[in-house]
C-alpha positions as CSV (number, residue, x, y, z in Angstrom):
1,X,8.6,10.4,0.2
2,X,6.5,10.9,4.0
3,X,4.6,14.0,4.6
4,X,4.7,13.9,8.0
5,X,1.3,13.1,8.7
6,X,1.2,9.4,7.1
7,X,3.5,6.6,8.2
8,X,6.1,5.4,5.9
9,X,5.4,1.7,4.9
10,X,5.9,-0.9,7.2
11,X,7.2,-4.5,6.1
12,X,5.2,-7.4,7.7
13,X,7.4,-10.1,5.6
14,X,9.8,-9.9,3.0
15,X,11.4,-13.2,2.7
16,X,14.3,-12.2,2.2
17,X,16.3,-15.5,4.4
18,X,16.0,-17.3,0.6
19,X,14.5,-20.4,-0.6
20,X,14.4,-23.8,1.8
21,X,11.9,-25.3,4.0
22,X,9.1,-23.1,5.3
23,X,10.8,-21.7,8.8
24,X,9.0,-18.3,9.2
25,X,6.1,-18.2,11.3
26,X,3.4,-18.7,8.4
27,X,1.5,-21.9,8.9
28,X,-0.3,-23.9,5.8
29,X,-3.8,-25.7,6.2
30,X,-6.7,-26.7,4.2
31,X,-10.3,-27.3,4.9
32,X,-9.2,-30.7,5.9
33,X,-9.5,-29.2,9.4
34,X,-13.1,-29.4,9.3
35,X,-13.7,-32.6,7.0
36,X,-12.9,-31.1,3.8
37,X,-10.7,-32.7,0.6
38,X,-8.7,-29.6,-0.2
39,X,-4.7,-30.4,-0.1
40,X,-2.5,-27.6,0.6
41,X,1.3,-27.4,0.0
42,X,3.5,-24.1,1.4
43,X,7.1,-23.8,1.2
44,X,9.8,-21.1,0.8
45,X,11.2,-21.3,-2.8
46,X,12.5,-19.3,-5.5
47,X,9.6,-18.3,-8.0
48,X,10.4,-16.2,-10.8
49,X,13.8,-15.2,-9.4
50,X,12.6,-14.3,-5.9
51,X,12.4,-15.6,-2.7
52,X,9.0,-16.5,-1.6
53,X,6.1,-18.1,0.4
54,X,5.0,-20.5,-2.4
55,X,1.4,-22.0,-1.9
56,X,-0.3,-24.6,-3.9
57,X,-2.6,-27.3,-3.6
58,X,-6.0,-28.5,-4.6
59,X,-8.9,-26.5,-3.6
60,X,-12.0,-29.0,-3.6
61,X,-15.5,-28.1,-2.9
62,X,-15.9,-31.8,-1.7
63,X,-17.6,-32.5,1.6
64,X,-18.5,-28.8,2.3
65,X,-15.0,-27.7,1.9
66,X,-13.3,-25.2,-0.4
67,X,-10.3,-23.6,0.6
68,X,-6.6,-23.8,1.5
69,X,-4.6,-21.0,3.2
70,X,-1.0,-19.9,4.3
71,X,-1.5,-17.8,7.6
72,X,1.0,-15.9,9.3
73,X,0.5,-14.2,13.3
74,X,1.4,-10.5,13.3
75,X,3.1,-8.7,16.1
76,X,6.0,-9.1,18.4
77,X,5.4,-11.8,20.2
78,X,3.4,-13.4,17.1
79,X,-0.4,-12.9,17.5
80,X,-0.1,-9.8,19.6
81,X,-1.2,-8.0,16.5
82,X,0.0,-4.7,14.6
83,X,-1.7,-1.5,14.6
84,X,-2.0,-0.5,11.4
85,X,-4.1,2.8,12.0
86,X,-3.1,5.7,9.8
87,X,-1.9,3.4,6.8
88,X,-4.4,3.0,3.5
89,X,-4.2,-0.8,3.5
90,X,-2.0,-3.8,3.2
91,X,0.1,-4.6,-0.1
92,X,1.5,-7.6,-1.4
93,X,3.7,-8.7,-4.3
94,X,2.5,-11.7,-5.7
95,X,2.7,-13.7,-8.8
96,X,1.0,-17.2,-9.9
97,X,-1.5,-18.8,-11.9
98,X,-4.8,-16.7,-12.0
99,X,-7.5,-17.9,-9.9
100,X,-9.8,-17.4,-6.9
101,X,-7.5,-16.0,-4.2
102,X,-8.0,-13.6,-1.6
103,X,-6.3,-12.2,1.6
104,X,-8.3,-12.4,4.8
105,X,-7.5,-10.7,7.8
106,X,-8.3,-11.4,11.5
107,X,-8.1,-9.0,14.3
108,X,-8.8,-8.9,18.0
109,X,-12.7,-8.9,17.1
110,X,-12.6,-12.5,15.2
111,X,-12.8,-14.8,17.7
112,X,-14.4,-17.7,15.9
113,X,-12.4,-19.6,13.5
114,X,-14.8,-19.0,10.8
115,X,-15.0,-14.9,11.5
116,X,-12.5,-12.9,9.1
117,X,-12.4,-9.9,7.2
118,X,-11.5,-10.8,3.1
119,X,-11.0,-9.4,0.0
120,X,-10.3,-10.6,-3.3
121,X,-6.7,-11.0,-4.5
122,X,-6.1,-10.2,-8.2
123,X,-3.0,-12.5,-9.4
124,X,-1.2,-12.9,-12.7
125,X,1.9,-14.8,-14.1
126,X,3.8,-11.9,-13.8
127,X,5.4,-10.2,-10.2
128,X,2.7,-7.5,-9.5
129,X,2.4,-5.3,-6.3
130,X,-1.1,-5.4,-5.4
131,X,-2.4,-2.8,-2.5
132,X,-5.7,-3.7,-1.1
133,X,-7.3,-0.4,0.9
134,X,-8.9,-1.2,4.1
135,X,-12.6,-0.7,2.3
136,X,-12.0,-4.0,0.0
137,X,-12.2,-6.3,3.3
138,X,-15.8,-7.4,3.7
139,X,-16.6,-8.9,7.1
140,X,-17.6,-12.4,7.0
141,X,-19.6,-14.0,10.1
142,X,-18.9,-10.7,12.0
143,X,-21.0,-7.3,12.4
144,X,-18.2,-5.3,13.6
145,X,-16.4,-3.2,11.1
146,X,-12.9,-3.8,10.2
147,X,-10.8,-2.3,13.0
148,X,-7.2,-1.7,12.2
149,X,-5.9,-0.8,15.3
150,X,-5.1,-4.7,16.2
151,X,-4.8,-6.5,13.2
152,X,-3.4,-10.2,15.0
153,X,-3.3,-12.3,11.5
154,X,-3.1,-12.2,7.7
155,X,-3.6,-15.1,5.4
156,X,-3.1,-15.6,1.8
157,X,-6.2,-18.0,0.6
158,X,-7.3,-19.7,-2.2
159,X,-10.9,-20.6,-2.2
160,X,-14.5,-20.6,-3.2
161,X,-14.1,-22.7,-6.5
162,X,-12.3,-26.0,-7.2
163,X,-9.3,-25.4,-9.0
164,X,-5.4,-26.0,-8.8
165,X,-4.0,-23.0,-6.6
166,X,-0.3,-21.7,-7.3
167,X,0.7,-18.5,-5.8
168,X,3.6,-16.7,-4.5
169,X,4.3,-13.9,-2.2
170,X,7.7,-12.2,-2.0
171,X,6.5,-9.1,0.0
172,X,4.2,-7.8,2.4
173,X,3.6,-4.5,3.9
174,X,1.4,-1.8,5.1
175,X,0.9,0.7,2.8
176,X,0.6,4.5,2.8
177,X,-1.0,4.9,-0.7
178,X,2.0,7.2,-1.8
């Protein structure tokens, strides 16, 4: 229930279209764009009874690699960004094989591909709603603090250690913390 001061939760994606080929604005890529050897696969699928974005692959540290990612441009039109001012953070409904997962945010301030704000994402074998408050996001290769007034992209990332990644995302929203 809203107290009149904080906004109601805002859905960014709920994957309600059902299983099939990935037709949304999510794109999947890996460190191969920089010469790495990680292999990424992203599909829309039914995972443990829910329609979800399913990111799988092998994260390799060879050749200075170390990530796979599914990213979504936010806003209408995509990439124009969303204003998350007044929200406490971003929330996700996730499940998968535990591993080294993160959420990456890009804002109007992140101009270089290696700049982002990252937060660790706990993943377990059961569907779990995880809320990441803005303070959990650490700037990487950028000095400016996180400005949530224009978040232009969000990424679901497996990184920093060699492992077989398997994570599913069934809902994504801006959270009030209620």
